[in-house]
C-alpha positions as CSV (number, residue, x, y, z in Angstrom):
1,M,31.2,17.4,-1.8
2,I,33.9,19.0,0.9
3,G,37.3,16.7,0.9
4,G,37.4,14.7,-1.9
5,G,35.3,13.5,-4.8
6,T,32.8,10.4,-5.2
7,E,34.2,6.6,-6.1
8,M,31.8,4.1,-7.9
9,H,32.1,0.3,-8.9
10,Q,30.0,-2.0,-9.8
11,E,29.8,-5.2,-10.7
12,V,27.6,-8.2,-11.9
13,I,26.8,-11.4,-9.5
14,N,25.1,-14.4,-11.3
15,V,23.2,-17.0,-9.4
16,S,22.0,-20.4,-10.0
17,T,18.9,-21.3,-7.2
18,R,17.6,-24.3,-6.7
19,G,14.3,-23.3,-7.1
20,R,12.1,-21.5,-4.5
21,G,14.3,-20.4,-1.2
22,A,16.5,-18.4,-0.4
23,V,20.5,-18.4,-1.3
24,D,22.8,-16.4,0.9
25,I,24.8,-13.8,-1.2
26,T,26.5,-11.6,1.4
27,G,29.7,-13.0,1.0
28,R,30.1,-12.0,-2.6
29,V,28.1,-8.4,-1.9
30,Q,30.9,-8.0,0.2
31,Q,33.8,-8.8,-2.1
32,I,32.2,-6.2,-4.2
33,A,32.1,-3.8,-1.5
34,A,36.0,-4.6,-0.9
35,A,36.8,-4.4,-4.3
36,G,35.0,-0.8,-4.9
37,G,38.0,1.0,-2.8
38,V,35.0,2.8,-1.1
39,R,35.3,3.1,2.7
40,T,32.6,5.1,3.6
41,G,29.1,5.4,1.4
42,L,26.8,3.0,0.1
43,C,26.0,-0.7,-1.6
44,H,23.1,-0.7,-3.8
45,V,22.0,-4.1,-4.6
46,F,19.7,-4.3,-7.6
47,V,18.0,-8.1,-9.0
48,H,17.0,-8.1,-12.2
49,H,13.5,-10.5,-12.6
50,T,9.9,-10.1,-11.6
51,S,10.2,-13.3,-9.4
52,A,12.9,-13.5,-7.0
53,S,13.8,-11.0,-5.0
54,L,16.3,-9.3,-2.3
55,M,16.1,-9.4,1.5
56,I,18.8,-8.6,4.6
57,C,17.3,-11.5,6.9
58,E,18.8,-13.6,9.9
59,G,21.4,-15.6,8.5
60,A,22.2,-17.6,11.5
61,D,19.5,-20.1,12.0
62,P,18.1,-21.7,9.2
63,Q,14.5,-22.0,10.8
64,V,13.7,-18.6,10.4
65,L,14.3,-19.1,6.5
66,D,12.0,-22.1,6.7
67,D,9.6,-19.9,8.9
68,L,9.5,-17.1,6.5
69,E,8.7,-19.7,3.6
70,A,5.8,-21.2,5.6
71,F,4.7,-17.4,6.6
72,L,5.2,-16.2,2.8
73,G,3.1,-19.7,1.8
74,R,0.3,-18.7,3.9
75,L,0.0,-15.3,2.4
76,V,0.6,-16.0,-1.2
77,P,-0.7,-19.5,-2.0
78,D,0.4,-20.8,-5.2
79,G,-2.4,-21.6,-7.4
80,D,-4.5,-19.2,-5.9
81,P,-7.9,-18.9,-8.0
82,L,-7.4,-15.2,-7.9
83,F,-4.7,-15.1,-10.1
84,R,-5.2,-15.1,-13.8
85,H,-2.1,-15.0,-14.7
86,T,-0.9,-18.5,-14.8
87,A,1.1,-18.7,-18.0
88,E,4.1,-20.8,-16.4
89,G,2.1,-22.9,-13.7
90,P,1.1,-22.5,-10.3
91,D,3.6,-20.9,-8.9
92,D,4.0,-18.3,-11.5
93,M,1.5,-15.2,-10.4
94,A,2.3,-15.9,-6.7
95,A,6.1,-15.2,-7.2
96,H,5.7,-12.1,-8.8
97,V,3.2,-11.1,-5.6
98,R,6.1,-12.4,-3.7
99,S,8.1,-10.0,-5.4
100,V,6.5,-6.8,-5.0
101,L,5.9,-7.7,-1.3
102,T,9.6,-8.2,-0.5
103,A,12.1,-6.2,-2.2
104,T,14.2,-5.8,-5.8
105,T,16.4,-3.9,-4.6
106,L,18.5,-2.9,-1.0
107,S,20.3,-0.2,-0.1
108,I,23.1,-0.7,2.5
109,P,25.6,1.4,4.1
110,L,29.3,1.2,3.9
111,S,31.5,1.7,6.8
112,E,35.4,1.1,6.6
113,G,35.0,-0.6,3.1
114,R,32.3,-3.3,4.2
115,C,28.4,-3.3,4.0
116,A,27.7,-2.3,7.3
117,L,25.6,-5.6,8.6
118,G,24.2,-6.1,12.1
119,T,25.4,-9.0,14.0
120,W,22.8,-11.5,12.5
121,Q,22.0,-10.1,9.3
122,S,22.9,-11.5,6.0
123,V,22.0,-11.0,2.7
124,F,19.7,-13.1,0.3
125,L,18.7,-13.6,-2.9
126,Y,14.8,-15.2,-2.6
127,E,14.0,-17.6,-5.4
128,H,10.3,-17.4,-5.8
129,R,9.4,-20.0,-8.3
130,H,10.0,-23.9,-7.3
131,A,11.9,-24.3,-10.6
132,P,16.0,-23.7,-10.7
133,H,17.2,-20.4,-12.4
134,Q,19.8,-18.4,-13.2
135,R,19.6,-14.8,-11.9
136,R,21.7,-11.5,-12.2
137,I,22.3,-9.5,-9.4
138,T,23.8,-6.0,-10.3
139,V,25.5,-4.4,-7.0
140,T,27.0,-0.9,-6.9
141,V,29.4,1.0,-4.7
142,Q,29.3,4.6,-4.6
143,G,31.0,6.6,-2.0
144,R,34.7,8.0,-1.0
């Protein structure tokens, strides 16, 4: 790299969910990005679970999240007779499918020491199970 080395910073976020739905983690991710001391680079976000996911979505209007849940419920219904993996209940396999269809990682550009999100964009942890869970997310910032 011309003009300097690469800096790296990593932190873990523990998020308590209330059950199925989105939890806005934008503020915490931005705090970690700022703490990393990186002006230009990438912020990588990874969730350590198979029944939760990450997404960048509009954060200003809660109806967007409601509509997203309605769509996912139609696309991947709980208790679908197609699913054989039901060890933890009717939302078990549906949660895994939802996680696969969404994302377990995000890469967000860093500009001027902040995640360069669009005006309406927020970062969410999406819990796909009905029961509350503790979720672990690793945020890694690298650049210069």
